[in-house]
C-alpha positions as protocol buffer text, in pm:
chain_id: "A"
residue {
  index: 1
  type: MET
  ca { x: -683 y: 1337 z: 1137 }
}
residue {
  index: 2
  type: SER
  ca { x: -565 y: 1084 z: 1374 }
}
residue {
  index: 3
  type: GLY
  ca { x: -365 y: 791 z: 1256 }
}
residue {
  index: 4
  type: ASP
  ca { x: -93 y: 536 z: 1342 }
}
residue {
  index: 5
  type: VAL
  ca { x: 256 y: 611 z: 1388 }
}
residue {
  index: 6
  type: PHE
  ca { x: 475 y: 417 z: 1126 }
}
residue {
  index: 7
  type: GLN
  ca { x: 788 y: 260 z: 1226 }
}
residue {
  index: 8
  type: ALA
  ca { x: 1009 y: 141 z: 954 }
}
residue {
  index: 9
  type: SER
  ca { x: 1176 y: -187 z: 997 }
}
residue {
  index: 10
  type: ARG
  ca { x: 1554 y: -241 z: 953 }
}
residue {
  index: 11
  type: SER
  ca { x: 1524 y: -386 z: 600 }
}
residue {
  index: 12
  type: GLU
  ca { x: 1299 y: -80 z: 496 }
}
residue {
  index: 13
  type: ARG
  ca { x: 1584 y: 173 z: 629 }
}
residue {
  index: 14
  type: ALA
  ca { x: 1852 y: -42 z: 444 }
}
residue {
  index: 15
  type: VAL
  ca { x: 1636 y: -11 z: 119 }
}
residue {
  index: 16
  type: GLY
  ca { x: 1611 y: 358 z: 188 }
}
residue {
  index: 17
  type: TYR
  ca { x: 1990 y: 398 z: 233 }
}
residue {
  index: 18
  type: VAL
  ca { x: 2041 y: 191 z: -84 }
}
residue {
  index: 19
  type: ALA
  ca { x: 1806 y: 438 z: -277 }
}
residue {
  index: 20
  type: ILE
  ca { x: 2010 y: 732 z: -133 }
}
residue {
  index: 21
  type: ALA
  ca { x: 2333 y: 590 z: -261 }
}
residue {
  index: 22
  type: TRP
  ca { x: 2166 y: 508 z: -603 }
}
residue {
  index: 23
  type: CYS
  ca { x: 2036 y: 867 z: -635 }
}
residue {
  index: 24
  type: LEU
  ca { x: 2394 y: 1017 z: -536 }
}
residue {
  index: 25
  type: SER
  ca { x: 2588 y: 782 z: -760 }
}
residue {
  index: 26
  type: PHE
  ca { x: 2383 y: 893 z: -1056 }
}
residue {
  index: 27
  type: ALA
  ca { x: 2399 y: 1248 z: -945 }
}
residue {
  index: 28
  type: ALA
  ca { x: 2789 y: 1197 z: -948 }
}
residue {
  index: 29
  type: VAL
  ca { x: 2766 y: 1093 z: -1307 }
}
residue {
  index: 30
  type: SER
  ca { x: 2572 y: 1392 z: -1400 }
}
residue {
  index: 31
  type: LEU
  ca { x: 2822 y: 1624 z: -1208 }
}
residue {
  index: 32
  type: TRP
  ca { x: 3108 y: 1438 z: -1399 }
}
residue {
  index: 33
  type: GLN
  ca { x: 2929 y: 1482 z: -1752 }
}
residue {
  index: 34
  type: LEU
  ca { x: 2917 y: 1861 z: -1654 }
}
residue {
  index: 35
  type: VAL
  ca { x: 3269 y: 1895 z: -1538 }
}
residue {
  index: 36
  type: THR
  ca { x: 3445 y: 1707 z: -1815 }
}
residue {
  index: 37
  type: GLY
  ca { x: 3243 y: 1887 z: -2075 }
}
residue {
  index: 38
  type: LEU
  ca { x: 3002 y: 1816 z: -2358 }
}
residue {
  index: 39
  type: PRO
  ca { x: 3063 y: 1739 z: -2719 }
}
residue {
  index: 40
  type: THR
  ca { x: 3236 y: 1998 z: -2929 }
}
residue {
  index: 41
  type: GLY
  ca { x: 3337 y: 1979 z: -3280 }
}
residue {
  index: 42
  type: ASN
  ca { x: 3114 y: 1687 z: -3386 }
}
residue {
  index: 43
  type: GLN
  ca { x: 2758 y: 1661 z: -3530 }
}
residue {
  index: 44
  type: PHE
  ca { x: 2612 y: 1718 z: -3180 }
}
residue {
  index: 45
  type: ALA
  ca { x: 2787 y: 2023 z: -3070 }
}
residue {
  index: 46
  type: ALA
  ca { x: 2499 y: 2251 z: -3171 }
}
residue {
  index: 47
  type: TYR
  ca { x: 2293 y: 2073 z: -2890 }
}
residue {
  index: 48
  type: ALA
  ca { x: 2575 y: 2119 z: -2621 }
}
residue {
  index: 49
  type: SER
  ca { x: 2388 y: 2403 z: -2444 }
}
residue {
  index: 50
  type: GLY
  ca { x: 2078 y: 2217 z: -2426 }
}
residue {
  index: 51
  type: LEU
  ca { x: 2241 y: 1902 z: -2298 }
}
residue {
  index: 52
  type: ALA
  ca { x: 2414 y: 2119 z: -2025 }
}
residue {
  index: 53
  type: ALA
  ca { x: 2074 y: 2260 z: -1922 }
}
residue {
  index: 54
  type: MET
  ca { x: 1918 y: 1904 z: -1911 }
}
residue {
  index: 55
  type: VAL
  ca { x: 2220 y: 1762 z: -1728 }
}
residue {
  index: 56
  type: VAL
  ca { x: 2180 y: 2024 z: -1449 }
}
residue {
  index: 57
  type: VAL
  ca { x: 1815 y: 1965 z: -1421 }
}
residue {
  index: 58
  type: VAL
  ca { x: 1861 y: 1569 z: -1390 }
}
residue {
  index: 59
  type: LEU
  ca { x: 2146 y: 1660 z: -1130 }
}
residue {
  index: 60
  type: LEU
  ca { x: 1913 y: 1863 z: -928 }
}
residue {
  index: 61
  type: LEU
  ca { x: 1638 y: 1589 z: -946 }
}
residue {
  index: 62
  type: LYS
  ca { x: 1862 y: 1329 z: -828 }
}
residue {
  index: 63
  type: VAL
  ca { x: 1984 y: 1536 z: -541 }
}
residue {
  index: 64
  type: VAL
  ca { x: 1646 y: 1617 z: -436 }
}
residue {
  index: 65
  type: GLY
  ca { x: 1532 y: 1255 z: -464 }
}
residue {
  index: 66
  type: ALA
  ca { x: 1825 y: 1165 z: -233 }
}
residue {
  index: 67
  type: LEU
  ca { x: 1706 y: 1434 z: 21 }
}
residue {
  index: 68
  type: VAL
  ca { x: 1345 y: 1318 z: 6 }
}
residue {
  index: 69
  type: VAL
  ca { x: 1466 y: 952 z: 81 }
}
residue {
  index: 70
  type: PHE
  ca { x: 1678 y: 1063 z: 353 }
}
residue {
  index: 71
  type: ALA
  ca { x: 1406 y: 1262 z: 514 }
}
residue {
  index: 72
  type: ALA
  ca { x: 1169 y: 975 z: 496 }
}
residue {
  index: 73
  type: VAL
  ca { x: 1436 y: 727 z: 636 }
}
residue {
  index: 74
  type: HIS
  ca { x: 1523 y: 975 z: 913 }
}
residue {
  index: 75
  type: ALA
  ca { x: 1158 y: 1028 z: 999 }
}
residue {
  index: 76
  type: ALA
  ca { x: 1092 y: 657 z: 1012 }
}
residue {
  index: 77
  type: GLU
  ca { x: 1403 y: 596 z: 1248 }
}
residue {
  index: 78
  type: GLY
  ca { x: 1193 y: 768 z: 1528 }
}
residue {
  index: 79
  type: ALA
  ca { x: 1288 y: 1118 z: 1505 }
}
residue {
  index: 80
  type: ASN
  ca { x: 1084 y: 1390 z: 1688 }
}
residue {
  index: 81
  type: ASN
  ca { x: 850 y: 1410 z: 1398 }
}
residue {
  index: 82
  type: PRO
  ca { x: 740 y: 1044 z: 1312 }
}
residue {
  index: 83
  type: VAL
  ca { x: 556 y: 972 z: 995 }
}
residue {
  index: 84
  type: THR
  ca { x: 176 y: 959 z: 1071 }
}
residue {
  index: 85
  type: VAL
  ca { x: -29 y: 750 z: 854 }
}
residue {
  index: 86
  type: PRO
  ca { x: -382 y: 865 z: 840 }
}
residue {
  index: 87
  type: ALA
  ca { x: -641 y: 605 z: 987 }
}
residue {
  index: 88
  type: VAL
  ca { x: -821 y: 605 z: 651 }
}
residue {
  index: 89
  type: MET
  ca { x: -520 y: 447 z: 483 }
}
residue {
  index: 90
  type: THR
  ca { x: -469 y: 166 z: 761 }
}
residue {
  index: 91
  type: ARG
  ca { x: -811 y: 27 z: 755 }
}
residue {
  index: 92
  type: LEU
  ca { x: -912 y: -262 z: 541 }
}
residue {
  index: 93
  type: PRO
  ca { x: -1240 y: -265 z: 367 }
}
residue {
  index: 94
  type: ALA
  ca { x: -1499 y: -462 z: 536 }
}
residue {
  index: 95
  type: GLU
  ca { x: -1551 y: -801 z: 397 }
}
């Protein structure tokens, strides 16, 4: 498929970098929760292993989200493989 090459504007790249920072900051919170430990000795202690598993899954999802945004911003900056938008998506319907 042929298409147009998408070049992100400076503000779009800035939003991408903010999204990366957002994802990584919440990933840091998940990592902090995992390192400091989960509840023990209270009514939720029985759920600690399930909570630990969910914290790891959420941590991985946040890191993957940051990597996806980084890849999109990097490609939009004019890397060797710019994002190509299919021509079907760039055409407006005939009026």
